[in-house]
mmCIF file as Biopython writes it, N, C-alpha, C and O atoms, coordinates in Angstrom:
data_model
#
loop_
_atom_site.group_PDB
_atom_site.id
_atom_site.type_symbol
_atom_site.label_atom_id
_atom_site.label_alt_id
_atom_site.label_comp_id
_atom_site.label_asym_id
_atom_site.label_entity_id
_atom_site.label_seq_id
_atom_site.pdbx_PDB_ins_code
_atom_site.Cartn_x
_atom_site.Cartn_y
_atom_site.Cartn_z
_atom_site.occupancy
_atom_site.B_iso_or_equiv
_atom_site.auth_seq_id
_atom_site.auth_asym_id
_atom_site.pdbx_PDB_model_num
ATOM 1   N N  . ASP A ? 1  ? -7.581 1.298   -31.947 1.0 0.0 1  A 1 
ATOM 2   C CA . ASP A ? 1  ? -6.877 2.015   -32.979 1.0 0.0 1  A 1 
ATOM 3   C C  . ASP A ? 1  ? -6.037 3.137   -32.367 1.0 0.0 1  A 1 
ATOM 4   O O  . ASP A ? 1  ? -6.484 3.813   -31.440 1.0 0.0 1  A 1 
ATOM 5   N N  . PRO A ? 2  ? -4.842 3.331   -32.875 1.0 0.0 2  A 1 
ATOM 6   C CA . PRO A ? 2  ? -4.013 4.437   -32.378 1.0 0.0 2  A 1 
ATOM 7   C C  . PRO A ? 2  ? -4.680 5.788   -32.642 1.0 0.0 2  A 1 
ATOM 8   O O  . PRO A ? 2  ? -5.374 5.973   -33.642 1.0 0.0 2  A 1 
ATOM 9   N N  . LEU A ? 3  ? -4.457 6.714   -31.730 1.0 0.0 3  A 1 
ATOM 10  C CA . LEU A ? 3  ? -4.971 8.070   -31.900 1.0 0.0 3  A 1 
ATOM 11  C C  . LEU A ? 3  ? -3.824 8.983   -32.302 1.0 0.0 3  A 1 
ATOM 12  O O  . LEU A ? 3  ? -2.836 9.080   -31.576 1.0 0.0 3  A 1 
ATOM 13  N N  . PRO A ? 4  ? -3.933 9.649   -33.435 1.0 0.0 4  A 1 
ATOM 14  C CA . PRO A ? 4  ? -2.866 10.564  -33.853 1.0 0.0 4  A 1 
ATOM 15  C C  . PRO A ? 4  ? -2.635 11.643  -32.797 1.0 0.0 4  A 1 
ATOM 16  O O  . PRO A ? 4  ? -3.584 12.236  -32.283 1.0 0.0 4  A 1 
ATOM 17  N N  . GLY A ? 5  ? -1.368 11.887  -32.481 1.0 0.0 5  A 1 
ATOM 18  C CA . GLY A ? 5  ? -1.033 12.933  -31.533 1.0 0.0 5  A 1 
ATOM 19  C C  . GLY A ? 5  ? -1.081 12.522  -30.079 1.0 0.0 5  A 1 
ATOM 20  O O  . GLY A ? 5  ? -0.859 13.347  -29.192 1.0 0.0 5  A 1 
ATOM 21  N N  . VAL A ? 6  ? -1.373 11.235  -29.816 1.0 0.0 6  A 1 
ATOM 22  C CA . VAL A ? 6  ? -1.450 10.743  -28.435 1.0 0.0 6  A 1 
ATOM 23  C C  . VAL A ? 6  ? -0.445 9.612   -28.260 1.0 0.0 6  A 1 
ATOM 24  O O  . VAL A ? 6  ? -0.423 8.667   -29.049 1.0 0.0 6  A 1 
ATOM 25  N N  . ASN A ? 7  ? 0.389  9.710   -27.221 1.0 0.0 7  A 1 
ATOM 26  C CA . ASN A ? 7  ? 1.327  8.641   -26.881 1.0 0.0 7  A 1 
ATOM 27  C C  . ASN A ? 7  ? 0.888  7.997   -25.578 1.0 0.0 7  A 1 
ATOM 28  O O  . ASN A ? 7  ? 0.249  8.637   -24.743 1.0 0.0 7  A 1 
ATOM 29  N N  . ALA A ? 8  ? 1.234  6.722   -25.408 1.0 0.0 8  A 1 
ATOM 30  C CA . ALA A ? 8  ? 0.848  6.014   -24.186 1.0 0.0 8  A 1 
ATOM 31  C C  . ALA A ? 8  ? 1.817  4.875   -23.910 1.0 0.0 8  A 1 
ATOM 32  O O  . ALA A ? 8  ? 2.429  4.317   -24.821 1.0 0.0 8  A 1 
ATOM 33  N N  . PHE A ? 9  ? 1.938  4.549   -22.639 1.0 0.0 9  A 1 
ATOM 34  C CA . PHE A ? 9  ? 2.666  3.371   -22.177 1.0 0.0 9  A 1 
ATOM 35  C C  . PHE A ? 9  ? 1.730  2.593   -21.278 1.0 0.0 9  A 1 
ATOM 36  O O  . PHE A ? 9  ? 0.850  3.170   -20.640 1.0 0.0 9  A 1 
ATOM 37  N N  . ALA A ? 10 ? 1.918  1.278   -21.226 1.0 0.0 10 A 1 
ATOM 38  C CA . ALA A ? 10 ? 1.156  0.447   -20.303 1.0 0.0 10 A 1 
ATOM 39  C C  . ALA A ? 10 ? 2.103  -0.593  -19.712 1.0 0.0 10 A 1 
ATOM 40  O O  . ALA A ? 10 ? 2.991  -1.102  -20.397 1.0 0.0 10 A 1 
ATOM 41  N N  . ALA A ? 11 ? 1.901  -0.900  -18.437 1.0 0.0 11 A 1 
ATOM 42  C CA . ALA A ? 11 ? 2.742  -1.886  -17.756 1.0 0.0 11 A 1 
ATOM 43  C C  . ALA A ? 11 ? 1.846  -2.803  -16.933 1.0 0.0 11 A 1 
ATOM 44  O O  . ALA A ? 11 ? 0.946  -2.327  -16.243 1.0 0.0 11 A 1 
ATOM 45  N N  . PRO A ? 12 ? 2.081  -4.120  -16.997 1.0 0.0 12 A 1 
ATOM 46  C CA . PRO A ? 12 ? 1.255  -5.064  -16.242 1.0 0.0 12 A 1 
ATOM 47  C C  . PRO A ? 12 ? 1.671  -5.134  -14.775 1.0 0.0 12 A 1 
ATOM 48  O O  . PRO A ? 12 ? 2.832  -4.924  -14.424 1.0 0.0 12 A 1 
ATOM 49  N N  . VAL A ? 13 ? 0.688  -5.435  -13.935 1.0 0.0 13 A 1 
ATOM 50  C CA . VAL A ? 13 ? 0.917  -5.720  -12.518 1.0 0.0 13 A 1 
ATOM 51  C C  . VAL A ? 13 ? 0.540  -7.176  -12.315 1.0 0.0 13 A 1 
ATOM 52  O O  . VAL A ? 13 ? -0.519 -7.623  -12.756 1.0 0.0 13 A 1 
ATOM 53  N N  . PHE A ? 14 ? 1.424  -7.918  -11.636 1.0 0.0 14 A 1 
ATOM 54  C CA . PHE A ? 14 ? 1.230  -9.352  -11.429 1.0 0.0 14 A 1 
ATOM 55  C C  . PHE A ? 14 ? 0.935  -9.657  -9.973  1.0 0.0 14 A 1 
ATOM 56  O O  . PHE A ? 14 ? 1.418  -8.969  -9.073  1.0 0.0 14 A 1 
ATOM 57  N N  . ASP A ? 15 ? 0.132  -10.704 -9.744  1.0 0.0 15 A 1 
ATOM 58  C CA . ASP A ? 15 ? -0.109 -11.157 -8.380  1.0 0.0 15 A 1 
ATOM 59  C C  . ASP A ? 15 ? 0.917  -12.210 -7.988  1.0 0.0 15 A 1 
ATOM 60  O O  . ASP A ? 15 ? 1.864  -12.467 -8.732  1.0 0.0 15 A 1 
ATOM 61  N N  . HIS A ? 16 ? 0.730  -12.820 -6.818  1.0 0.0 16 A 1 
ATOM 62  C CA . HIS A ? 16 ? 1.683  -13.794 -6.302  1.0 0.0 16 A 1 
ATOM 63  C C  . HIS A ? 16 ? 1.838  -15.023 -7.187  1.0 0.0 16 A 1 
ATOM 64  O O  . HIS A ? 16 ? 2.872  -15.691 -7.161  1.0 0.0 16 A 1 
ATOM 65  N N  . ALA A ? 17 ? 0.810  -15.316 -7.967  1.0 0.0 17 A 1 
ATOM 66  C CA . ALA A ? 17 ? 0.843  -16.493 -8.846  1.0 0.0 17 A 1 
ATOM 67  C C  . ALA A ? 17 ? 1.329  -16.155 -10.252 1.0 0.0 17 A 1 
ATOM 68  O O  . ALA A ? 17 ? 1.390  -17.034 -11.112 1.0 0.0 17 A 1 
ATOM 69  N N  . GLY A ? 18 ? 1.672  -14.903 -10.490 1.0 0.0 18 A 1 
ATOM 70  C CA . GLY A ? 18 ? 2.158  -14.502 -11.803 1.0 0.0 18 A 1 
ATOM 71  C C  . GLY A ? 18 ? 1.064  -14.133 -12.790 1.0 0.0 18 A 1 
ATOM 72  O O  . GLY A ? 18 ? 1.328  -13.981 -13.983 1.0 0.0 18 A 1 
ATOM 73  N N  . HIS A ? 19 ? -0.157 -13.989 -12.304 1.0 0.0 19 A 1 
ATOM 74  C CA . HIS A ? 19 ? -1.266 -13.591 -13.173 1.0 0.0 19 A 1 
ATOM 75  C C  . HIS A ? 19 ? -1.343 -12.070 -13.264 1.0 0.0 19 A 1 
ATOM 76  O O  . HIS A ? 19 ? -1.125 -11.369 -12.275 1.0 0.0 19 A 1 
ATOM 77  N N  . VAL A ? 20 ? -1.649 -11.575 -14.433 1.0 0.0 20 A 1 
ATOM 78  C CA . VAL A ? 20 ? -1.853 -10.131 -14.601 1.0 0.0 20 A 1 
ATOM 79  C C  . VAL A ? 20 ? -3.178 -9.775  -13.936 1.0 0.0 20 A 1 
ATOM 80  O O  . VAL A ? 20 ? -4.224 -10.329 -14.275 1.0 0.0 20 A 1 
ATOM 81  N N  . VAL A ? 21 ? -3.119 -8.835  -12.978 1.0 0.0 21 A 1 
ATOM 82  C CA . VAL A ? 21 ? -4.327 -8.434  -12.258 1.0 0.0 21 A 1 
ATOM 83  C C  . VAL A ? 21 ? -4.695 -6.978  -12.498 1.0 0.0 21 A 1 
ATOM 84  O O  . VAL A ? 21 ? -5.775 -6.521  -12.121 1.0 0.0 21 A 1 
ATOM 85  N N  . LEU A ? 22 ? -3.775 -6.258  -13.133 1.0 0.0 22 A 1 
ATOM 86  C CA . LEU A ? 22 ? -3.985 -4.829  -13.350 1.0 0.0 22 A 1 
ATOM 87  C C  . LEU A ? 22 ? -3.019 -4.370  -14.428 1.0 0.0 22 A 1 
ATOM 88  O O  . LEU A ? 22 ? -1.930 -4.925  -14.573 1.0 0.0 22 A 1 
ATOM 89  N N  . VAL A ? 23 ? -3.411 -3.377  -15.167 1.0 0.0 23 A 1 
ATOM 90  C CA . VAL A ? 23 ? -2.501 -2.732  -16.116 1.0 0.0 23 A 1 
ATOM 91  C C  . VAL A ? 23 ? -2.549 -1.240  -15.840 1.0 0.0 23 A 1 
ATOM 92  O O  . VAL A ? 23 ? -3.617 -0.629  -15.820 1.0 0.0 23 A 1 
ATOM 93  N N  . ILE A ? 24 ? -1.369 -0.663  -15.625 1.0 0.0 24 A 1 
ATOM 94  C CA . ILE A ? 24 ? -1.266 0.772   -15.372 1.0 0.0 24 A 1 
ATOM 95  C C  . ILE A ? 24 ? -0.888 1.447   -16.689 1.0 0.0 24 A 1 
ATOM 96  O O  . ILE A ? 24 ? 0.018  0.997   -17.390 1.0 0.0 24 A 1 
ATOM 97  N N  . THR A ? 25 ? -1.590 2.526   -17.016 1.0 0.0 25 A 1 
ATOM 98  C CA . THR A ? 25 ? -1.367 3.208   -18.277 1.0 0.0 25 A 1 
ATOM 99  C C  . THR A ? 25 ? -1.080 4.685   -18.043 1.0 0.0 25 A 1 
ATOM 100 O O  . THR A ? 25 ? -1.718 5.326   -17.209 1.0 0.0 25 A 1 
ATOM 101 N N  . ALA A ? 26 ? -0.128 5.212   -18.776 1.0 0.0 26 A 1 
ATOM 102 C CA . ALA A ? 26 ? 0.156  6.645   -18.790 1.0 0.0 26 A 1 
ATOM 103 C C  . ALA A ? 26 ? -0.115 7.134   -20.211 1.0 0.0 26 A 1 
ATOM 104 O O  . ALA A ? 26 ? 0.363  6.541   -21.179 1.0 0.0 26 A 1 
ATOM 105 N N  . ILE A ? 27 ? -0.875 8.208   -20.332 1.0 0.0 27 A 1 
ATOM 106 C CA . ILE A ? 27 ? -1.274 8.741   -21.633 1.0 0.0 27 A 1 
ATOM 107 C C  . ILE A ? 27 ? -1.001 10.236  -21.659 1.0 0.0 27 A 1 
ATOM 108 O O  . ILE A ? 27 ? -1.204 10.931  -20.663 1.0 0.0 27 A 1 
ATOM 109 N N  . GLY A ? 28 ? -0.534 10.729  -22.811 1.0 0.0 28 A 1 
ATOM 110 C CA . GLY A ? 28 ? -0.308 12.156  -22.919 1.0 0.0 28 A 1 
ATOM 111 C C  . GLY A ? 28 ? -0.204 12.613  -24.359 1.0 0.0 28 A 1 
ATOM 112 O O  . GLY A ? 28 ? -0.065 11.794  -25.267 1.0 0.0 28 A 1 
ATOM 113 N N  . PRO A ? 29 ? -0.272 13.923  -24.574 1.0 0.0 29 A 1 
ATOM 114 C CA . PRO A ? 29 ? -0.168 14.472  -25.929 1.0 0.0 29 A 1 
ATOM 115 C C  . PRO A ? 29 ? 1.256  14.320  -26.460 1.0 0.0 29 A 1 
ATOM 116 O O  . PRO A ? 29 ? 2.233  14.468  -25.726 1.0 0.0 29 A 1 
ATOM 117 N N  . GLU A ? 30 ? 1.342  14.026  -27.730 1.0 0.0 30 A 1 
ATOM 118 C CA . GLU A ? 30 ? 2.622  13.771  -28.386 1.0 0.0 30 A 1 
ATOM 119 C C  . GLU A ? 30 ? 3.651  14.884  -28.145 1.0 0.0 30 A 1 
ATOM 120 O O  . GLU A ? 30 ? 4.841  14.598  -28.012 1.0 0.0 30 A 1 
ATOM 121 N N  . GLY A ? 31 ? 3.226  16.110  -28.089 1.0 0.0 31 A 1 
ATOM 122 C CA . GLY A ? 31 ? 4.140  17.226  -27.929 1.0 0.0 31 A 1 
ATOM 123 C C  . GLY A ? 31 ? 4.844  17.278  -26.580 1.0 0.0 31 A 1 
ATOM 124 O O  . GLY A ? 31 ? 5.939  17.831  -26.479 1.0 0.0 31 A 1 
ATOM 125 N N  . THR A ? 32 ? 4.232  16.710  -25.542 1.0 0.0 32 A 1 
ATOM 126 C CA . THR A ? 32 ? 4.825  16.762  -24.204 1.0 0.0 32 A 1 
ATOM 127 C C  . THR A ? 32 ? 5.067  15.386  -23.604 1.0 0.0 32 A 1 
ATOM 128 O O  . THR A ? 32 ? 5.641  15.279  -22.521 1.0 0.0 32 A 1 
ATOM 129 N N  . PHE A ? 33 ? 4.643  14.342  -24.285 1.0 0.0 33 A 1 
ATOM 130 C CA . PHE A ? 33 ? 4.777  12.977  -23.773 1.0 0.0 33 A 1 
ATOM 131 C C  . PHE A ? 33 ? 5.720  12.213  -24.691 1.0 0.0 33 A 1 
ATOM 132 O O  . PHE A ? 33 ? 5.334  11.779  -25.776 1.0 0.0 33 A 1 
ATOM 133 N N  . ASP A ? 34 ? 6.939  12.058  -24.250 1.0 0.0 34 A 1 
ATOM 134 C CA . ASP A ? 34 ? 7.974  11.384  -25.031 1.0 0.0 34 A 1 
ATOM 135 C C  . ASP A ? 34 ? 7.684  9.883   -25.102 1.0 0.0 34 A 1 
ATOM 136 O O  . ASP A ? 34 ? 7.435  9.251   -24.075 1.0 0.0 34 A 1 
ATOM 137 N N  . ALA A ? 35 ? 7.715  9.318   -26.298 1.0 0.0 35 A 1 
ATOM 138 C CA . ALA A ? 35 ? 7.397  7.898   -26.498 1.0 0.0 35 A 1 
ATOM 139 C C  . ALA A ? 35 ? 8.614  6.993   -26.393 1.0 0.0 35 A 1 
ATOM 140 O O  . ALA A ? 35 ? 8.540  5.823   -26.768 1.0 0.0 35 A 1 
ATOM 141 N N  . ASP A ? 36 ? 9.723  7.502   -25.895 1.0 0.0 36 A 1 
ATOM 142 C CA . ASP A ? 36 ? 10.937 6.703   -25.727 1.0 0.0 36 A 1 
ATOM 143 C C  . ASP A ? 36 ? 10.829 5.875   -24.446 1.0 0.0 36 A 1 
ATOM 144 O O  . ASP A ? 36 ? 10.575 6.421   -23.372 1.0 0.0 36 A 1 
ATOM 145 N N  . TRP A ? 37 ? 11.023 4.546   -24.557 1.0 0.0 37 A 1 
ATOM 146 C CA . TRP A ? 37 ? 10.906 3.641   -23.409 1.0 0.0 37 A 1 
ATOM 147 C C  . TRP A ? 37 ? 11.965 3.880   -22.346 1.0 0.0 37 A 1 
ATOM 148 O O  . TRP A ? 37 ? 11.868 3.322   -21.253 1.0 0.0 37 A 1 
ATOM 149 N N  . ASP A ? 38 ? 12.975 4.695   -22.636 1.0 0.0 38 A 1 
ATOM 150 C CA . ASP A ? 38 ? 14.027 4.979   -21.661 1.0 0.0 38 A 1 
ATOM 151 C C  . ASP A ? 38 ? 13.812 6.318   -20.945 1.0 0.0 38 A 1 
ATOM 152 O O  . ASP A ? 38 ? 14.695 6.767   -20.214 1.0 0.0 38 A 1 
ATOM 153 N N  . ASN A ? 39 ? 12.672 6.954   -21.140 1.0 0.0 39 A 1 
ATOM 154 C CA . ASN A ? 39 ? 12.465 8.263   -20.519 1.0 0.0 39 A 1 
ATOM 155 C C  . ASN A ? 39 ? 11.919 8.126   -19.095 1.0 0.0 39 A 1 
ATOM 156 O O  . ASN A ? 39 ? 11.624 7.022   -18.635 1.0 0.0 39 A 1 
ATOM 157 N N  . ALA A ? 40 ? 11.791 9.245   -18.417 1.0 0.0 40 A 1 
ATOM 158 C CA . ALA A ? 40 ? 11.364 9.259   -17.016 1.0 0.0 40 A 1 
ATOM 159 C C  . ALA A ? 40 ? 9.945  8.731   -16.825 1.0 0.0 40 A 1 
ATOM 160 O O  . ALA A ? 40 ? 9.674  8.045   -15.839 1.0 0.0 40 A 1 
ATOM 161 N N  . ILE A ? 41 ? 9.043  9.034   -17.744 1.0 0.0 41 A 1 
ATOM 162 C CA . ILE A ? 41 ? 7.661  8.557   -17.616 1.0 0.0 41 A 1 
ATOM 163 C C  . ILE A ? 41 ? 7.609  7.030   -17.672 1.0 0.0 41 A 1 
ATOM 164 O O  . ILE A ? 41 ? 6.988  6.392   -16.823 1.0 0.0 41 A 1 
ATOM 165 N N  . ALA A ? 42 ? 8.260  6.458   -18.668 1.0 0.0 42 A 1 
ATOM 166 C CA . ALA A ? 42 ? 8.256  5.001   -18.827 1.0 0.0 42 A 1 
ATOM 167 C C  . ALA A ? 42 ? 8.944  4.321   -17.649 1.0 0.0 42 A 1 
ATOM 168 O O  . ALA A ? 42 ? 8.470  3.297   -17.157 1.0 0.0 42 A 1 
ATOM 169 N N  . THR A ? 43 ? 10.052 4.884   -17.200 1.0 0.0 43 A 1 
ATOM 170 C CA . THR A ? 43 ? 10.769 4.307   -16.065 1.0 0.0 43 A 1 
ATOM 171 C C  . THR A ? 43 ? 9.909  4.347   -14.810 1.0 0.0 43 A 1 
ATOM 172 O O  . THR A ? 43 ? 9.850  3.364   -14.072 1.0 0.0 43 A 1 
ATOM 173 N N  . SER A ? 44 ? 9.249  5.455   -14.561 1.0 0.0 44 A 1 
ATOM 174 C CA . SER A ? 44 ? 8.362  5.577   -13.398 1.0 0.0 44 A 1 
ATOM 175 C C  . SER A ? 44 ? 7.202  4.593   -13.479 1.0 0.0 44 A 1 
ATOM 176 O O  . SER A ? 44 ? 6.827  3.983   -12.479 1.0 0.0 44 A 1 
ATOM 177 N N  . LEU A ? 45 ? 6.642  4.444   -14.661 1.0 0.0 45 A 1 
ATOM 178 C CA . LEU A ? 45 ? 5.528  3.514   -14.850 1.0 0.0 45 A 1 
ATOM 179 C C  . LEU A ? 45 ? 5.970  2.083   -14.571 1.0 0.0 45 A 1 
ATOM 180 O O  . LEU A ? 45 ? 5.277  1.350   -13.865 1.0 0.0 45 A 1 
ATOM 181 N N  . ARG A ? 46 ? 7.119  1.673   -15.116 1.0 0.0 46 A 1 
ATOM 182 C CA . ARG A ? 46 ? 7.635  0.320   -14.866 1.0 0.0 46 A 1 
ATOM 183 C C  . ARG A ? 46 ? 7.924  0.111   -13.386 1.0 0.0 46 A 1 
ATOM 184 O O  . ARG A ? 46 ? 7.592  -0.934  -12.827 1.0 0.0 46 A 1 
ATOM 185 N N  . ASN A ? 47 ? 8.543  1.104   -12.748 1.0 0.0 47 A 1 
ATOM 186 C CA . ASN A ? 47 ? 8.846  0.981   -11.321 1.0 0.0 47 A 1 
ATOM 187 C C  . ASN A ? 47 ? 7.583  0.877   -10.482 1.0 0.0 47 A 1 
ATOM 188 O O  . ASN A ? 47 ? 7.527  0.093   -9.534  1.0 0.0 47 A 1 
ATOM 189 N N  . CYS A ? 48 ? 6.585  1.653   -10.822 1.0 0.0 48 A 1 
ATOM 190 C CA . CYS A ? 48 ? 5.306  1.610   -10.105 1.0 0.0 48 A 1 
ATOM 191 C C  . CYS A ? 48 ? 4.658  0.232   -10.240 1.0 0.0 48 A 1 
ATOM 192 O O  . CYS A ? 48 ? 4.220  -0.348  -9.246  1.0 0.0 48 A 1 
ATOM 193 N N  . ALA A ? 49 ? 4.595  -0.288  -11.455 1.0 0.0 49 A 1 
ATOM 194 C CA . ALA A ? 49 ? 4.001  -1.605  -11.682 1.0 0.0 49 A 1 
ATOM 195 C C  . ALA A ? 49 ? 4.783  -2.688  -10.947 1.0 0.0 49 A 1 
ATOM 196 O O  . ALA A ? 49 ? 4.196  -3.608  -10.378 1.0 0.0 49 A 1 
ATOM 197 N N  . SER A ? 50 ? 6.094  -2.576  -10.963 1.0 0.0 50 A 1 
ATOM 198 C CA . SER A ? 50 ? 6.936  -3.545  -10.273 1.0 0.0 50 A 1 
ATOM 199 C C  . SER A ? 50 ? 6.732  -3.486  -8.758  1.0 0.0 50 A 1 
ATOM 200 O O  . SER A ? 50 ? 6.660  -4.524  -8.101  1.0 0.0 50 A 1 
ATOM 201 N N  . ASP A ? 51 ? 6.640  -2.283  -8.206  1.0 0.0 51 A 1 
ATOM 202 C CA . ASP A ? 51 ? 6.415  -2.120  -6.767  1.0 0.0 51 A 1 
ATOM 203 C C  . ASP A ? 51 ? 5.085  -2.713  -6.330  1.0 0.0 51 A 1 
ATOM 204 O O  . ASP A ? 51 ? 5.015  -3.412  -5.319  1.0 0.0 51 A 1 
ATOM 205 N N  . ILE A ? 52 ? 4.032  -2.437  -7.088  1.0 0.0 52 A 1 
ATOM 206 C CA . ILE A ? 52 ? 2.716  -2.992  -6.754  1.0 0.0 52 A 1 
ATOM 207 C C  . ILE A ? 52 ? 2.742  -4.510  -6.873  1.0 0.0 52 A 1 
ATOM 208 O O  . ILE A ? 52 ? 2.174  -5.209  -6.034  1.0 0.0 52 A 1 
ATOM 209 N N  . SER A ? 53 ? 3.396  -5.023  -7.910  1.0 0.0 53 A 1 
ATOM 210 C CA . SER A ? 53 ? 3.506  -6.478  -8.082  1.0 0.0 53 A 1 
ATOM 211 C C  . SER A ? 53 ? 4.182  -7.105  -6.869  1.0 0.0 53 A 1 
ATOM 212 O O  . SER A ? 53 ? 3.724  -8.132  -6.368  1.0 0.0 53 A 1 
ATOM 213 N N  . ARG A ? 54 ? 5.253  -6.507  -6.398  1.0 0.0 54 A 1 
ATOM 214 C CA . ARG A ? 54 ? 5.946  -7.028  -5.204  1.0 0.0 54 A 1 
ATOM 215 C C  . ARG A ? 54 ? 5.027  -7.016  -3.989  1.0 0.0 54 A 1 
ATOM 216 O O  . ARG A ? 54 ? 5.018  -7.956  -3.195  1.0 0.0 54 A 1 
ATOM 217 N N  . GLN A ? 55 ? 4.250  -5.936  -3.853  1.0 0.0 55 A 1 
ATOM 218 C CA . GLN A ? 55 ? 3.320  -5.848  -2.730  1.0 0.0 55 A 1 
ATOM 219 C C  . GLN A ? 55 ? 2.253  -6.934  -2.793  1.0 0.0 55 A 1 
ATOM 220 O O  . GLN A ? 55 ? 1.728  -7.363  -1.766  1.0 0.0 55 A 1 
ATOM 221 N N  . LEU A ? 56 ? 1.940  -7.372  -4.006  1.0 0.0 56 A 1 
ATOM 222 C CA . LEU A ? 56 ? 0.956  -8.443  -4.189  1.0 0.0 56 A 1 
ATOM 223 C C  . LEU A ? 56 ? 1.598  -9.832  -4.115  1.0 0.0 56 A 1 
ATOM 224 O O  . LEU A ? 56 ? 0.921  -10.845 -4.292  1.0 0.0 56 A 1 
ATOM 225 N N  . GLY A ? 57 ? 2.900  -9.871  -3.854  1.0 0.0 57 A 1 
ATOM 226 C CA . GLY A ? 57 ? 3.574  -11.145 -3.673  1.0 0.0 57 A 1 
ATOM 227 C C  . GLY A ? 57 ? 4.236  -11.712 -4.901  1.0 0.0 57 A 1 
ATOM 228 O O  . GLY A ? 57 ? 4.732  -12.838 -4.869  1.0 0.0 57 A 1 
ATOM 229 N N  . HIS A ? 58 ? 4.259  -10.967 -5.978  1.0 0.0 58 A 1 
ATOM 230 C CA . HIS A ? 58 ? 4.907  -11.485 -7.200  1.0 0.0 58 A 1 
ATOM 231 C C  . HIS A ? 58 ? 6.388  -11.703 -6.950  1.0 0.0 58 A 1 
ATOM 232 O O  . HIS A ? 58 ? 7.076  -10.851 -6.388  1.0 0.0 58 A 1 
ATOM 233 N N  . GLY A ? 59 ? 6.857  -12.853 -7.375  1.0 0.0 59 A 1 
ATOM 234 C CA . GLY A ? 59 ? 8.255  -13.198 -7.211  1.0 0.0 59 A 1 
ATOM 235 C C  . GLY A ? 59 ? 8.579  -13.828 -5.880  1.0 0.0 59 A 1 
ATOM 236 O O  . GLY A ? 59 ? 9.738  -14.145 -5.612  1.0 0.0 59 A 1 
ATOM 237 N N  . THR A ? 60 ? 7.573  -14.017 -5.033  1.0 0.0 60 A 1 
ATOM 238 C CA . THR A ? 60 ? 7.829  -14.616 -3.723  1.0 0.0 60 A 1 
ATOM 239 C C  . THR A ? 60 ? 7.426  -16.080 -3.651  1.0 0.0 60 A 1 
ATOM 240 O O  . THR A ? 60 ? 7.788  -16.778 -2.704  1.0 0.0 60 A 1 
ATOM 241 N N  . VAL A ? 61 ? 6.683  -16.551 -4.640  1.0 0.0 61 A 1 
ATOM 242 C CA . VAL A ? 61 ? 6.223  -17.936 -4.649  1.0 0.0 61 A 1 
ATOM 243 C C  . VAL A ? 61 ? 6.978  -18.687 -5.740  1.0 0.0 61 A 1 
ATOM 244 O O  . VAL A ? 61 ? 7.001  -18.255 -6.892  1.0 0.0 61 A 1 
ATOM 245 N N  . ARG A ? 62 ? 7.586  -19.795 -5.384  1.0 0.0 62 A 1 
ATOM 246 C CA . ARG A ? 62 ? 8.303  -20.592 -6.370  1.0 0.0 62 A 1 
ATOM 247 C C  . ARG A ? 62 ? 7.366  -21.570 -7.040  1.0 0.0 62 A 1 
ATOM 248 O O  . ARG A ? 62 ? 6.516  -22.186 -6.397  1.0 0.0 62 A 1 
ATOM 249 N N  . ALA A ? 63 ? 7.537  -21.704 -8.345  1.0 0.0 63 A 1 
ATOM 250 C CA . ALA A ? 63 ? 6.729  -22.657 -9.116  1.0 0.0 63 A 1 
ATOM 251 C C  . ALA A ? 63 ? 7.122  -24.080 -8.750  1.0 0.0 63 A 1 
ATOM 252 O O  . ALA A ? 63 ? 8.297  -24.381 -8.538  1.0 0.0 63 A 1 
ATOM 253 N N  . THR A ? 64 ? 6.143  -24.931 -8.682  1.0 0.0 64 A 1 
ATOM 254 C CA . THR A ? 64 ? 6.411  -26.344 -8.433  1.0 0.0 64 A 1 
ATOM 255 C C  . THR A ? 64 ? 5.999  -27.124 -9.663  1.0 0.0 64 A 1 
ATOM 256 O O  . THR A ? 64 ? 5.146  -26.681 -10.432 1.0 0.0 64 A 1 
ATOM 257 N N  . GLY A ? 65 ? 6.582  -28.243 -9.840  1.0 0.0 65 A 1 
ATOM 258 C CA . GLY A ? 65 ? 6.172  -28.958 -11.037 1.0 0.0 65 A 1 
ATOM 259 C C  . GLY A ? 65 ? 6.852  -30.207 -11.156 1.0 0.0 65 A 1 
ATOM 260 O O  . GLY A ? 65 ? 6.625  -30.945 -12.114 1.0 0.0 65 A 1 
#
């Protein structure tokens, strides 16, 4: 359930096979934590998740089928 006065973002981290192996979350009080997806907190969170995913090999293995 949402908590009044609390904002949060979450971003998935993927492994080499494209499986979610971790979710990074940023949480803060509504008064100081902007809930806009284009703000610095959200951008940093997405970049962090993307960097870790790359380190785990995400995007380096091509699907076969």
